[in-house]
All heavy atoms as a GROMACS GRO file, in nm:
protein
  520
    1MET      N    1   7.731  -2.549  -1.164
    1MET     CA    2   7.677  -2.679  -1.100
    1MET      C    3   7.569  -2.642  -1.000
    1MET      O    4   7.598  -2.570  -0.906
    1MET     CB    5   7.797  -2.742  -1.030
    1MET     CG    6   7.774  -2.872  -0.964
    1MET     SD    7   7.783  -3.014  -1.070
    1MET     CE    8   7.939  -3.015  -1.150
    2GLU      N    9   7.456  -2.707  -1.026
    2GLU     CA   10   7.344  -2.687  -0.930
    2GLU      C   11   7.339  -2.802  -0.831
    2GLU      O   12   7.394  -2.908  -0.859
    2GLU     CB   13   7.213  -2.680  -1.019
    2GLU     CG   14   7.208  -2.562  -1.106
    2GLU     CD   15   7.078  -2.559  -1.186
    2GLU    OE1   16   6.989  -2.637  -1.163
    2GLU    OE2   17   7.073  -2.477  -1.275
    3ASN      N   18   7.286  -2.769  -0.715
    3ASN     CA   19   7.290  -2.872  -0.609
    3ASN      C   20   7.164  -2.866  -0.528
    3ASN      O   21   7.093  -2.771  -0.530
    3ASN     CB   22   7.411  -2.872  -0.526
    3ASN     CG   23   7.417  -2.739  -0.443
    3ASN    OD1   24   7.344  -2.732  -0.348
    3ASN    ND2   25   7.500  -2.651  -0.480
    4SER      N   26   7.134  -2.976  -0.455
    4SER     CA   27   7.026  -2.977  -0.360
    4SER      C   28   7.070  -2.986  -0.216
    4SER      O   29   7.004  -3.046  -0.126
    4SER     CB   30   6.936  -3.100  -0.399
    4SER     OG   31   7.013  -3.220  -0.385
    5ILE      N   32   7.185  -2.935  -0.188
    5ILE     CA   33   7.243  -2.943  -0.049
    5ILE      C   34   7.152  -2.873   0.051
    5ILE      O   35   7.117  -2.939   0.156
    5ILE     CB   36   7.381  -2.877  -0.046
    5ILE    CG1   37   7.474  -2.967  -0.131
    5ILE    CG2   38   7.434  -2.864   0.102
    5ILE    CD1   39   7.619  -2.900  -0.144
    6ARG      N   40   7.104  -2.760   0.024
    6ARG     CA   41   7.016  -2.685   0.123
    6ARG      C   42   6.899  -2.768   0.159
    6ARG      O   43   6.862  -2.784   0.274
    6ARG     CB   44   6.980  -2.553   0.066
    6ARG     CG   45   6.891  -2.464   0.164
    6ARG     CD   46   6.854  -2.334   0.118
    6ARG     NE   47   6.974  -2.252   0.126
    6ARG     CZ   48   7.028  -2.188   0.030
    6ARG    NH1   49   6.985  -2.188  -0.094
    6ARG    NH2   50   7.132  -2.108   0.042
    7GLU      N   51   6.832  -2.818   0.054
    7GLU     CA   52   6.708  -2.893   0.075
    7GLU      C   53   6.734  -3.024   0.160
    7GLU      O   54   6.666  -3.048   0.251
    7GLU     CB   55   6.640  -2.938  -0.064
    7GLU     CG   56   6.590  -2.820  -0.135
    7GLU     CD   57   6.697  -2.745  -0.219
    7GLU    OE1   58   6.821  -2.789  -0.222
    7GLU    OE2   59   6.661  -2.636  -0.283
    8ARG      N   60   6.839  -3.095   0.119
    8ARG     CA   61   6.866  -3.213   0.192
    8ARG      C   62   6.911  -3.187   0.337
    8ARG      O   63   6.884  -3.269   0.426
    8ARG     CB   64   6.978  -3.303   0.118
    8ARG     CG   65   6.923  -3.359  -0.012
    8ARG     CD   66   7.013  -3.453  -0.080
    8ARG     NE   67   6.962  -3.491  -0.203
    8ARG     CZ   68   6.897  -3.619  -0.221
    8ARG    NH1   69   6.878  -3.688  -0.119
    8ARG    NH2   70   6.864  -3.646  -0.334
    9ARG      N   71   6.992  -3.078   0.355
    9ARG     CA   72   7.041  -3.047   0.484
    9ARG      C   73   6.917  -3.010   0.567
    9ARG      O   74   6.909  -3.055   0.697
    9ARG     CB   75   7.136  -2.926   0.468
    9ARG     CG   76   7.187  -2.872   0.604
    9ARG     CD   77   7.283  -2.755   0.587
    9ARG     NE   78   7.228  -2.644   0.516
    9ARG     CZ   79   7.139  -2.559   0.565
    9ARG    NH1   80   7.100  -2.570   0.689
    9ARG    NH2   81   7.105  -2.451   0.495
   10LYS      N   82   6.827  -2.936   0.524
   10LYS     CA   83   6.707  -2.891   0.602
   10LYS      C   84   6.618  -3.014   0.638
   10LYS      O   85   6.565  -3.019   0.740
   10LYS     CB   86   6.627  -2.790   0.530
   10LYS     CG   87   6.704  -2.660   0.536
   10LYS     CD   88   6.614  -2.543   0.477
   10LYS     CE   89   6.689  -2.411   0.495
   10LYS     NZ   90   6.607  -2.294   0.451
   11GLU      N   91   6.612  -3.109   0.533
   11GLU     CA   92   6.528  -3.230   0.560
   11GLU      C   93   6.583  -3.313   0.678
   11GLU      O   94   6.514  -3.373   0.761
   11GLU     CB   95   6.539  -3.326   0.436
   11GLU     CG   96   6.454  -3.278   0.317
   11GLU     CD   97   6.480  -3.363   0.198
   11GLU    OE1   98   6.556  -3.456   0.199
   11GLU    OE2   99   6.413  -3.332   0.096
   12ARG      N  100   6.718  -3.304   0.694
   12ARG     CA  101   6.785  -3.380   0.804
   12ARG      C  102   6.798  -3.294   0.927
   12ARG      O  103   6.846  -3.348   1.032
   12ARG     CB  104   6.926  -3.427   0.758
   12ARG     CG  105   6.918  -3.531   0.649
   12ARG     CD  106   7.047  -3.571   0.589
   12ARG     NE  107   7.107  -3.682   0.664
   12ARG     CZ  108   7.086  -3.807   0.638
   12ARG    NH1  109   6.990  -3.841   0.562
   12ARG    NH2  110   7.154  -3.900   0.700
   13GLY      N  111   6.750  -3.172   0.922
   13GLY     CA  112   6.758  -3.076   1.048
   13GLY      C  113   6.900  -3.044   1.082
   13GLY      O  114   6.933  -3.025   1.206
   14ILE      N  115   6.981  -3.030   0.986
   14ILE     CA  116   7.131  -2.997   1.016
   14ILE      C  117   7.145  -2.849   0.976
   14ILE      O  118   7.110  -2.808   0.865
   14ILE     CB  119   7.220  -3.090   0.933
   14ILE    CG1  120   7.204  -3.237   0.970
   14ILE    CG2  121   7.370  -3.053   0.955
   14ILE    CD1  122   7.275  -3.333   0.874
   15SER      N  123   7.221  -2.775   1.058
   15SER     CA  124   7.257  -2.640   1.021
   15SER      C  125   7.374  -2.641   0.926
   15SER      O  126   7.454  -2.736   0.919
   15SER     CB  127   7.290  -2.560   1.157
   15SER     OG  128   7.408  -2.602   1.206
   16GLN      N  129   7.402  -2.528   0.866
   16GLN     CA  130   7.522  -2.508   0.790
   16GLN      C  131   7.649  -2.538   0.873
   16GLN      O  132   7.744  -2.600   0.830
   16GLN     CB  133   7.535  -2.369   0.727
   16GLN     CG  134   7.436  -2.350   0.605
   16GLN     CD  135   7.447  -2.212   0.545
   16GLN    OE1  136   7.514  -2.114   0.596
   16GLN    NE2  137   7.393  -2.194   0.423
   17GLU      N  138   7.647  -2.481   0.990
   17GLU     CA  139   7.756  -2.490   1.088
   17GLU      C  140   7.783  -2.642   1.114
   17GLU      O  141   7.902  -2.688   1.118
   17GLU     CB  142   7.730  -2.418   1.212
   17GLU     CG  143   7.841  -2.400   1.305
   17GLU     CD  144   7.956  -2.313   1.258
   17GLU    OE1  145   7.915  -2.203   1.201
   17GLU    OE2  146   8.070  -2.334   1.286
   18GLU      N  147   7.679  -2.715   1.145
   18GLU     CA  148   7.692  -2.856   1.178
   18GLU      C  149   7.753  -2.939   1.053
   18GLU      O  150   7.834  -3.024   1.066
   18GLU     CB  151   7.566  -2.920   1.218
   18GLU     CG  152   7.508  -2.871   1.352
   18GLU     CD  153   7.372  -2.911   1.388
   18GLU    OE1  154   7.281  -2.898   1.296
   18GLU    OE2  155   7.352  -2.954   1.496
   19LEU      N  156   7.693  -2.912   0.939
   19LEU     CA  157   7.744  -2.984   0.817
   19LEU      C  158   7.882  -2.946   0.790
   19LEU      O  159   7.971  -3.034   0.752
   19LEU     CB  160   7.649  -2.947   0.700
   19LEU     CG  161   7.689  -3.012   0.571
   19LEU    CD1  162   7.683  -3.167   0.586
   19LEU    CD2  163   7.595  -2.968   0.454
   20ALA      N  164   7.916  -2.822   0.805
   20ALA     CA  165   8.060  -2.778   0.780
   20ALA      C  166   8.154  -2.843   0.878
   20ALA      O  167   8.255  -2.892   0.832
   20ALA     CB  168   8.059  -2.618   0.798
   21GLY      N  169   8.120  -2.854   1.005
   21GLY     CA  170   8.196  -2.925   1.098
   21GLY      C  171   8.222  -3.070   1.066
   21GLY      O  172   8.330  -3.120   1.076
   22LYS      N  173   8.118  -3.137   1.023
   22LYS     CA  174   8.127  -3.278   0.989
   22LYS      C  175   8.214  -3.294   0.868
   22LYS      O  176   8.274  -3.406   0.843
   22LYS     CB  177   7.991  -3.336   0.962
   22LYS     CG  178   7.905  -3.346   1.092
   22LYS     CD  179   7.768  -3.408   1.062
   22LYS     CE  180   7.696  -3.414   1.189
   22LYS     NZ  181   7.568  -3.492   1.179
   23CYS      N  182   8.219  -3.200   0.778
   23CYS     CA  183   8.292  -3.209   0.653
   23CYS      C  184   8.427  -3.134   0.662
   23CYS      O  185   8.508  -3.148   0.563
   23CYS     CB  186   8.214  -3.151   0.532
   23CYS     SG  187   8.067  -3.243   0.503
   24GLY      N  188   8.464  -3.073   0.772
   24GLY     CA  189   8.590  -3.011   0.782
   24GLY      C  190   8.616  -2.883   0.707
   24GLY      O  191   8.724  -2.865   0.667
   25VAL      N  192   8.499  -2.812   0.680
   25VAL     CA  193   8.514  -2.686   0.613
   25VAL      C  194   8.449  -2.584   0.690
   25VAL      O  195   8.382  -2.607   0.796
   25VAL     CB  196   8.448  -2.693   0.471
   25VAL    CG1  197   8.533  -2.790   0.385
   25VAL    CG2  198   8.302  -2.732   0.472
   26SER      N  199   8.451  -2.452   0.652
   26SER     CA  200   8.384  -2.348   0.724
   26SER      C  201   8.242  -2.348   0.686
   26SER      O  202   8.191  -2.388   0.577
   26SER     CB  203   8.451  -2.211   0.689
   26SER     OG  204   8.423  -2.176   0.553
   27ARG      N  205   8.157  -2.275   0.766
   27ARG     CA  206   8.015  -2.250   0.738
   27ARG      C  207   7.998  -2.171   0.607
   27ARG      O  208   7.915  -2.188   0.532
   27ARG     CB  209   7.946  -2.177   0.848
   27ARG     CG  210   7.794  -2.161   0.828
   27ARG     CD  211   7.734  -2.046   0.909
   27ARG     NE  212   7.795  -1.919   0.892
   27ARG     CZ  213   7.781  -1.840   0.781
   27ARG    NH1  214   7.696  -1.873   0.687
   27ARG    NH2  215   7.839  -1.725   0.773
   28GLN      N  216   8.095  -2.079   0.585
   28GLN     CA  217   8.087  -1.998   0.474
   28GLN      C  218   8.115  -2.078   0.339
   28GLN      O  219   8.052  -2.047   0.233
   28GLN     CB  220   8.200  -1.882   0.473
   28GLN     CG  221   8.169  -1.776   0.584
   28GLN     CD  222   8.219  -1.814   0.725
   28GLN    OE1  223   8.259  -1.925   0.751
   28GLN    NE2  224   8.210  -1.713   0.803
   29THR      N  225   8.187  -2.184   0.349
   29THR     CA  226   8.216  -2.271   0.234
   29THR      C  227   8.082  -2.346   0.205
   29THR      O  228   8.038  -2.348   0.080
   29THR     CB  229   8.322  -2.373   0.262
   29THR    OG1  230   8.444  -2.299   0.286
   29THR    CG2  231   8.338  -2.474   0.151
   30VAL      N  232   8.014  -2.396   0.306
   30VAL     CA  233   7.887  -2.463   0.279
   30VAL      C  234   7.781  -2.361   0.220
   30VAL      O  235   7.716  -2.398   0.116
   30VAL     CB  236   7.831  -2.526   0.406
   30VAL    CG1  237   7.687  -2.570   0.390
   30VAL    CG2  238   7.916  -2.632   0.456
   31ASN      N  239   7.775  -2.235   0.272
   31ASN     CA  240   7.692  -2.137   0.214
   31ASN      C  241   7.718  -2.105   0.071
   31ASN      O  242   7.631  -2.098  -0.011
   31ASN     CB  243   7.705  -2.009   0.308
   31ASN     CG  244   7.604  -1.906   0.255
   31ASN    OD1  245   7.639  -1.829   0.173
   31ASN    ND2  246   7.492  -1.907   0.320
   32ALA      N  247   7.852  -2.090   0.038
   32ALA     CA  248   7.886  -2.061  -0.098
   32ALA      C  249   7.846  -2.183  -0.197
   32ALA      O  250   7.806  -2.154  -0.304
   32ALA     CB  251   8.039  -2.039  -0.110
   33ILE      N  252   7.867  -2.299  -0.148
   33ILE     CA  253   7.828  -2.416  -0.233
   33ILE      C  254   7.678  -2.420  -0.253
   33ILE      O  255   7.626  -2.439  -0.366
   33ILE     CB  256   7.875  -2.548  -0.166
   33ILE    CG1  257   8.026  -2.550  -0.160
   33ILE    CG2  258   7.827  -2.666  -0.252
   33ILE    CD1  259   8.086  -2.658  -0.077
   34GLU      N  260   7.597  -2.397  -0.144
   34GLU     CA  261   7.454  -2.404  -0.155
   34GLU      C  262   7.407  -2.288  -0.255
   34GLU      O  263   7.304  -2.311  -0.320
   34GLU     CB  264   7.395  -2.374  -0.014
   34GLU     CG  265   7.396  -2.489   0.084
   34GLU     CD  266   7.327  -2.471   0.204
   34GLU    OE1  267   7.280  -2.357   0.235
   34GLU    OE2  268   7.318  -2.571   0.281
   35ASN      N  269   7.477  -2.179  -0.256
   35ASN     CA  270   7.433  -2.064  -0.340
   35ASN      C  271   7.502  -2.076  -0.475
   35ASN      O  272   7.496  -1.971  -0.551
   35ASN     CB  273   7.461  -1.936  -0.276
   35ASN     CG  274   7.362  -1.910  -0.158
   35ASN    OD1  275   7.242  -1.904  -0.172
   35ASN    ND2  276   7.413  -1.903  -0.039
   36ASN      N  277   7.561  -2.187  -0.514
   36ASN     CA  278   7.619  -2.207  -0.644
   36ASN      C  279   7.730  -2.102  -0.679
   36ASN      O  280   7.751  -2.065  -0.794
   36ASN     CB  281   7.518  -2.208  -0.754
   36ASN     CG  282   7.417  -2.325  -0.732
   36ASN    OD1  283   7.452  -2.439  -0.710
   36ASN    ND2  284   7.283  -2.290  -0.739
   37LYS      N  285   7.797  -2.059  -0.572
   37LYS     CA  286   7.911  -1.968  -0.588
   37LYS      C  287   8.052  -2.030  -0.580
   37LYS      O  288   8.152  -1.965  -0.605
   37LYS     CB  289   7.901  -1.854  -0.489
   37LYS     CG  290   7.782  -1.761  -0.506
   37LYS     CD  291   7.773  -1.648  -0.407
   37LYS     CE  292   7.643  -1.580  -0.411
   37LYS     NZ  293   7.634  -1.480  -0.520
   38TYR      N  294   8.038  -2.158  -0.545
   38TYR     CA  295   8.169  -2.234  -0.527
   38TYR      C  296   8.141  -2.380  -0.566
   38TYR      O  297   8.043  -2.437  -0.502
   38TYR     CB  298   8.226  -2.215  -0.384
   38TYR     CG  299   8.341  -2.300  -0.352
   38TYR    CD1  300   8.468  -2.263  -0.400
   38TYR    CD2  301   8.337  -2.411  -0.276
   38TYR    CE1  302   8.581  -2.338  -0.368
   38TYR    CE2  303   8.449  -2.491  -0.242
   38TYR     CZ  304   8.568  -2.449  -0.295
   38TYR     OH  305   8.677  -2.522  -0.254
   39ASP      N  306   8.226  -2.441  -0.647
   39ASP     CA  307   8.214  -2.579  -0.676
   39ASP      C  308   8.313  -2.657  -0.584
   39ASP      O  309   8.442  -2.630  -0.586
   39ASP     CB  310   8.247  -2.615  -0.818
   39ASP     CG  311   8.144  -2.565  -0.918
   39ASP    OD1  312   8.024  -2.554  -0.880
   39ASP    OD2  313   8.176  -2.536  -1.034
   40PRO      N  314   8.262  -2.751  -0.505
   40PRO     CA  315   8.354  -2.824  -0.404
   40PRO      C  316   8.448  -2.915  -0.481
   40PRO      O  317   8.426  -2.964  -0.597
   40PRO     CB  318   8.262  -2.902  -0.326
   40PRO     CG  319   8.135  -2.931  -0.419
   40PRO     CD  320   8.130  -2.798  -0.496
   41THR      N  321   8.560  -2.951  -0.408
   41THR     CA  322   8.645  -3.051  -0.466
   41THR      C  323   8.573  -3.186  -0.469
   41THR      O  324   8.462  -3.199  -0.401
   41THR     CB  325   8.766  -3.069  -0.372
   41THR    OG1  326   8.725  -3.116  -0.247
   41THR    CG2  327   8.851  -2.945  -0.362
   42LEU      N  328   8.623  -3.277  -0.542
   42LEU     CA  329   8.556  -3.404  -0.556
   42LEU      C  330   8.543  -3.477  -0.416
   42LEU      O  331   8.445  -3.534  -0.377
   42LEU     CB  332   8.627  -3.493  -0.654
   42LEU     CG  333   8.561  -3.631  -0.691
   42LEU    CD1  334   8.424  -3.598  -0.742
   42LEU    CD2  335   8.642  -3.698  -0.788
   43ALA      N  336   8.660  -3.465  -0.336
   43ALA     CA  337   8.663  -3.526  -0.209
   43ALA      C  338   8.551  -3.464  -0.108
   43ALA      O  339   8.487  -3.536  -0.046
   43ALA     CB  340   8.797  -3.506  -0.141
   44LEU      N  341   8.537  -3.330  -0.122
   44LEU     CA  342   8.437  -3.263  -0.041
   44LEU      C  343   8.296  -3.291  -0.091
   44LEU      O  344   8.207  -3.319  -0.008
   44LEU     CB  345   8.456  -3.106  -0.043
   44LEU     CG  346   8.353  -3.031   0.039
   44LEU    CD1  347   8.336  -3.079   0.176
   44LEU    CD2  348   8.388  -2.883   0.032
   45ALA      N  349   8.282  -3.314  -0.217
   45ALA     CA  350   8.144  -3.350  -0.273
   45ALA      C  351   8.105  -3.486  -0.220
   45ALA      O  352   7.993  -3.509  -0.179
   45ALA     CB  353   8.150  -3.351  -0.429
   46PHE      N  354   8.196  -3.579  -0.212
   46PHE     CA  355   8.168  -3.712  -0.159
   46PHE      C  356   8.135  -3.707  -0.012
   46PHE      O  357   8.049  -3.776   0.039
   46PHE     CB  358   8.289  -3.810  -0.187
   46PHE     CG  359   8.288  -3.881  -0.316
   46PHE    CD1  360   8.373  -3.837  -0.421
   46PHE    CD2  361   8.200  -3.981  -0.348
   46PHE    CE1  362   8.368  -3.892  -0.544
   46PHE    CE2  363   8.189  -4.039  -0.471
   46PHE     CZ  364   8.281  -3.998  -0.574
   47HIS      N  365   8.209  -3.623   0.061
   47HIS     CA  366   8.190  -3.612   0.202
   47HIS      C  367   8.045  -3.545   0.229
   47HIS      O  368   7.975  -3.596   0.316
   47HIS     CB  369   8.297  -3.526   0.267
   47HIS     CG  370   8.312  -3.555   0.411
   47HIS    ND1  371   8.431  -3.531   0.475
   47HIS    CD2  372   8.231  -3.599   0.508
   47HIS    CE1  373   8.417  -3.562   0.606
   47HIS    NE2  374   8.296  -3.605   0.625
   48LEU      N  375   8.014  -3.448   0.149
   48LEU     CA  376   7.884  -3.386   0.161
   48LEU      C  377   7.773  -3.484   0.138
   48LEU      O  378   7.673  -3.499   0.212
   48LEU     CB  379   7.866  -3.264   0.072
   48LEU     CG  380   7.947  -3.148   0.105
   48LEU    CD1  381   7.955  -3.044  -0.017
   48LEU    CD2  382   7.886  -3.070   0.235
   49ALA      N  383   7.787  -3.563   0.029
   49ALA     CA  384   7.682  -3.668  -0.014
   49ALA      C  385   7.674  -3.767   0.098
   49ALA      O  386   7.556  -3.806   0.142
   49ALA     CB  387   7.729  -3.725  -0.135
   50GLN      N  388   7.783  -3.814   0.163
   50GLN     CA  389   7.784  -3.913   0.267
   50GLN      C  390   7.707  -3.858   0.386
   50GLN      O  391   7.623  -3.923   0.442
   50GLN     CB  392   7.922  -3.949   0.304
   50GLN     CG  393   7.924  -4.055   0.415
   50GLN     CD  394   8.068  -4.091   0.454
   50GLN    OE1  395   8.168  -4.023   0.415
   50GLN    NE2  396   8.086  -4.192   0.535
   51GLU      N  397   7.738  -3.734   0.430
   51GLU     CA  398   7.669  -3.670   0.547
   51GLU      C  399   7.521  -3.651   0.521
   51GLU      O  400   7.449  -3.650   0.616
   51GLU     CB  401   7.744  -3.542   0.582
   51GLU     CG  402   7.881  -3.560   0.633
   51GLU     CD  403   7.891  -3.637   0.756
   51GLU    OE1  404   7.790  -3.642   0.847
   51GLU    OE2  405   7.990  -3.700   0.791
   52LEU      N  406   7.483  -3.627   0.392
   52LEU     CA  407   7.347  -3.603   0.362
   52LEU      C  408   7.272  -3.730   0.316
   52LEU      O  409   7.156  -3.717   0.272
   52LEU     CB  410   7.340  -3.489   0.262
   52LEU     CG  411   7.394  -3.353   0.315
   52LEU    CD1  412   7.405  -3.250   0.192
   52LEU    CD2  413   7.308  -3.300   0.420
   53GLY      N  414   7.333  -3.840   0.320
   53GLY     CA  415   7.269  -3.969   0.294
   53GLY      C  416   7.227  -3.987   0.147
   53GLY      O  417   7.122  -4.040   0.121
   54THR      N  418   7.314  -3.944   0.058
   54THR     CA  419   7.284  -3.947  -0.085
   54THR      C  420   7.415  -3.977  -0.162
   54THR      O  421   7.518  -4.003  -0.100
   54THR     CB  422   7.213  -3.828  -0.137
   54THR    OG1  423   7.172  -3.858  -0.279
   54THR    CG2  424   7.296  -3.701  -0.132
   55THR      N  425   7.406  -3.979  -0.291
   55THR     CA  426   7.529  -3.988  -0.372
   55THR      C  427   7.564  -3.864  -0.427
   55THR      O  428   7.482  -3.761  -0.429
   55THR     CB  429   7.495  -4.086  -0.492
   55THR    OG1  430   7.400  -4.024  -0.574
   55THR    CG2  431   7.456  -4.227  -0.445
   56VAL      N  432   7.678  -3.844  -0.482
   56VAL     CA  433   7.730  -3.720  -0.548
   56VAL      C  434   7.636  -3.689  -0.664
   56VAL      O  435   7.587  -3.573  -0.681
   56VAL     CB  436   7.884  -3.731  -0.594
   56VAL    CG1  437   7.917  -3.608  -0.681
   56VAL    CG2  438   7.964  -3.743  -0.476
   57ASP      N  439   7.600  -3.784  -0.742
   57ASP     CA  440   7.506  -3.774  -0.854
   57ASP      C  441   7.366  -3.724  -0.815
   57ASP      O  442   7.305  -3.649  -0.875
   57ASP     CB  443   7.486  -3.896  -0.943
   57ASP     CG  444   7.613  -3.931  -1.029
   57ASP    OD1  445   7.695  -3.835  -1.048
   57ASP    OD2  446   7.627  -4.044  -1.064
   58GLY      N  447   7.330  -3.763  -0.692
   58GLY     CA  448   7.192  -3.722  -0.639
   58GLY      C  449   7.200  -3.581  -0.580
   58GLY      O  450   7.098  -3.525  -0.563
   59LEU      N  451   7.324  -3.538  -0.547
   59LEU     CA  452   7.333  -3.406  -0.484
   59LEU      C  453   7.374  -3.294  -0.586
   59LEU      O  454   7.325  -3.184  -0.561
   59LEU     CB  455   7.452  -3.415  -0.383
   59LEU     CG  456   7.458  -3.317  -0.264
   59LEU    CD1  457   7.338  -3.316  -0.182
   59LEU    CD2  458   7.571  -3.347  -0.180
   60PHE      N  459   7.440  -3.321  -0.685
   60PHE     CA  460   7.486  -3.221  -0.788
   60PHE      C  461   7.431  -3.259  -0.927
   60PHE      O  462   7.436  -3.366  -0.968
   60PHE     CB  463   7.631  -3.217  -0.783
   60PHE     CG  464   7.700  -3.175  -0.664
   60PHE    CD1  465   7.737  -3.257  -0.564
   60PHE    CD2  466   7.714  -3.035  -0.635
   60PHE    CE1  467   7.792  -3.224  -0.444
   60PHE    CE2  468   7.769  -2.994  -0.515
   60PHE     CZ  469   7.810  -3.088  -0.421
   61LYS      N  470   7.387  -3.156  -0.992
   61LYS     CA  471   7.340  -3.164  -1.134
   61LYS      C  472   7.418  -3.062  -1.215
   61LYS      O  473   7.436  -2.944  -1.166
   61LYS     CB  474   7.198  -3.138  -1.140
   61LYS     CG  475   7.106  -3.235  -1.065
   61LYS     CD  476   7.109  -3.370  -1.118
   61LYS     CE  477   7.024  -3.459  -1.037
   61LYS     NZ  478   7.065  -3.600  -1.037
   62PRO      N  479   7.458  -3.101  -1.341
   62PRO     CA  480   7.522  -2.991  -1.419
   62PRO      C  481   7.428  -2.870  -1.440
   62PRO      O  482   7.306  -2.898  -1.468
   62PRO     CB  483   7.542  -3.058  -1.551
   62PRO     CG  484   7.539  -3.213  -1.518
   62PRO     CD  485   7.440  -3.218  -1.402
   63GLY      N  486   7.476  -2.754  -1.434
   63GLY     CA  487   7.395  -2.634  -1.452
   63GLY      C  488   7.396  -2.594  -1.596
   63GLY      O  489   7.477  -2.640  -1.674
   64TRP      N  490   7.302  -2.515  -1.642
   64TRP     CA  491   7.290  -2.469  -1.773
   64TRP      C  492   7.333  -2.322  -1.777
   64TRP      O  493   7.336  -2.255  -1.674
   64TRP     CB  494   7.146  -2.482  -1.824
   64TRP     CG  495   7.105  -2.622  -1.832
   64TRP    CD1  496   7.025  -2.682  -1.745
   64TRP    CD2  497   7.139  -2.723  -1.927
   64TRP    NE1  498   7.011  -2.814  -1.780
   64TRP    CE2  499   7.077  -2.839  -1.893
   64TRP    CE3  500   7.215  -2.714  -2.043
   64TRP    CZ2  501   7.093  -2.954  -1.971
   64TRP    CZ3  502   7.230  -2.833  -2.119
   64TRP    CH2  503   7.170  -2.950  -2.090
   65GLY      N  504   7.366  -2.271  -1.888
   65GLY     CA  505   7.402  -2.136  -1.903
   65GLY      C  506   7.544  -2.102  -1.877
   65GLY      O  507   7.578  -1.996  -1.836
   66GLY      N  508   7.632  -2.192  -1.898
   66GLY     CA  509   7.781  -2.168  -1.885
   66GLY      C  510   7.834  -2.167  -1.748
   66GLY      O  511   7.946  -2.128  -1.729
   67LYS      N  512   7.754  -2.210  -1.650
   67LYS     CA  513   7.812  -2.209  -1.508
   67LYS      C  514   7.894  -2.332  -1.487
   67LYS      O  515   7.869  -2.441  -1.536
   67LYS     CB  516   7.696  -2.215  -1.406
   67LYS     CG  517   7.639  -2.070  -1.393
   67LYS     CD  518   7.552  -2.070  -1.269
   67LYS     CE  519   7.510  -1.930  -1.236
   67LYS     NZ  520   7.434  -1.925  -1.117
   0.00000   0.00000   0.00000
């Protein structure tokens, strides 16, 4: 699953730590999601989208190559 979390987070001037705190997860979790190493739960995906001012569909795109 590919995502645009890093780009949207930087556009809003929010650090990984700040986004993590708002979503109730660790900074490492946000980092892993941004680097496509972890797929968030549906609830977390909705929370991330809300904090970044977009929709889940606008934040995540299906990846190619079996990911």
